[in-house]
C-alpha positions as CSV (number, residue, x, y, z in Angstrom):
1,M,109.2,148.3,136.9
2,E,106.5,149.1,134.3
3,R,104.3,146.1,133.4
4,V,101.9,145.1,130.7
5,L,98.2,145.3,131.6
6,G,96.9,142.5,129.5
7,I,96.5,141.3,125.9
8,G,95.9,144.3,123.7
9,G,95.3,142.4,120.5
10,Y,95.9,139.3,118.4
11,F,96.6,139.7,114.7
12,L,96.3,137.1,112.0
13,R,97.5,137.1,108.4
14,A,94.6,135.9,106.1
15,A,94.1,135.4,102.4
16,D,90.6,136.8,103.0
17,P,90.5,138.9,106.2
18,V,86.8,139.8,105.8
19,A,85.8,136.1,105.5
20,L,88.0,135.1,108.4
21,S,86.7,137.8,110.6
22,A,83.1,136.7,109.7
23,W,84.0,133.1,110.6
24,Y,85.2,134.1,114.1
25,R,82.0,136.2,114.5
26,D,79.6,133.5,113.2
27,Q,81.2,130.4,114.6
28,L,82.6,131.7,117.9
29,G,80.4,134.7,118.6
30,L,83.4,137.1,118.7
31,E,81.6,140.4,118.1
32,A,84.2,142.9,117.2
33,D,83.4,146.4,115.9
34,E,84.6,147.8,112.5
35,N,88.0,148.5,114.1
36,G,88.4,145.0,115.5
37,L,87.7,146.1,119.1
38,W,86.1,143.3,121.2
39,G,85.1,143.7,124.8
40,Q,85.9,140.4,126.4
41,Q,84.8,139.2,129.8
42,A,87.3,139.4,132.6
43,G,89.1,136.2,133.5
44,P,92.4,134.5,133.5
45,T,94.8,134.6,130.6
46,V,97.6,132.1,130.2
47,F,101.0,133.1,128.7
48,A,103.2,130.1,128.1
49,A,106.1,129.1,125.8
50,F,106.2,125.7,124.3
51,E,109.1,123.6,122.9
52,S,109.8,124.4,119.2
53,A,109.1,120.8,118.2
54,T,105.6,120.7,119.8
55,D,102.7,119.3,117.9
56,Y,100.2,121.0,120.3
57,F,99.5,123.8,117.9
58,G,98.7,121.4,115.0
59,S,100.9,122.3,112.0
60,R,104.6,122.9,112.7
61,A,104.2,126.1,110.6
62,Q,101.9,127.6,113.1
63,Q,104.0,129.6,115.6
64,T,101.3,130.7,118.0
65,M,97.9,129.5,119.0
66,L,94.9,131.5,120.1
67,N,93.1,130.3,123.2
68,F,89.6,131.4,123.9
69,R,87.8,130.9,127.3
70,V,84.3,129.4,127.0
71,R,81.5,128.8,129.5
72,D,80.4,125.4,128.2
73,L,83.0,123.5,126.1
74,E,80.6,120.8,124.9
75,A,78.0,123.3,123.8
76,M,80.6,125.3,121.9
77,L,82.0,122.3,120.2
78,A,78.5,121.1,119.2
79,Q,77.7,124.6,117.8
80,L,80.9,124.6,115.8
81,R,80.3,121.1,114.4
82,A,76.7,122.1,113.5
83,G,78.2,125.1,111.6
84,G,80.5,122.8,109.6
85,A,83.7,123.8,111.4
86,D,86.8,121.5,111.5
87,V,86.6,120.4,115.1
88,A,89.1,118.0,116.7
89,E,87.4,114.8,118.0
90,E,89.5,114.7,121.2
91,T,89.1,116.9,124.2
92,Q,91.4,117.1,127.2
93,D,90.7,117.5,130.9
94,M,93.4,118.9,133.1
95,E,92.7,118.7,136.8
96,G,92.5,122.0,138.5
97,V,92.9,123.8,135.2
98,G,89.8,122.9,133.1
99,R,88.8,121.3,129.8
100,F,90.2,121.9,126.4
101,G,89.0,121.4,122.8
102,W,90.2,122.6,119.4
103,V,88.9,123.9,116.1
104,T,90.7,124.9,113.0
105,D,89.7,128.1,111.3
106,P,89.2,128.4,107.5
107,E,92.7,129.6,107.1
108,G,94.2,126.5,108.8
109,N,94.9,128.0,112.2
110,R,94.3,125.7,115.2
111,V,92.4,127.5,117.9
112,E,92.1,126.2,121.5
113,L,88.9,126.5,123.5
114,W,89.2,126.4,127.3
115,Q,86.5,125.9,129.9
116,P,88.3,126.9,133.1
117,A,87.9,124.7,136.2
118,D,85.3,125.9,138.6
């Protein structure tokens, strides 16, 4: 059986694609080239389906949620707050999995940040 090799891309609709791309670069350090190509570090990727009534993604209108791995969740959340981003107050610890926090981008998309367990 042929299998997928990994995530090849994640695409967002945006009222202002240039501004939204700049936000991801400036707030999260996502350095993509002019074609959107970003060389991420190797590591685990979670693929999971959620119940359709979940509130985990924030707005019910949001059908998917982007999750980024981070080295230091607290430092990333502090950086985002200092930059004026809409950061959720709560964080979550999941034993054996890691720590989670959330930020909402300027287009209203909730993004999860994950510091994997050591």
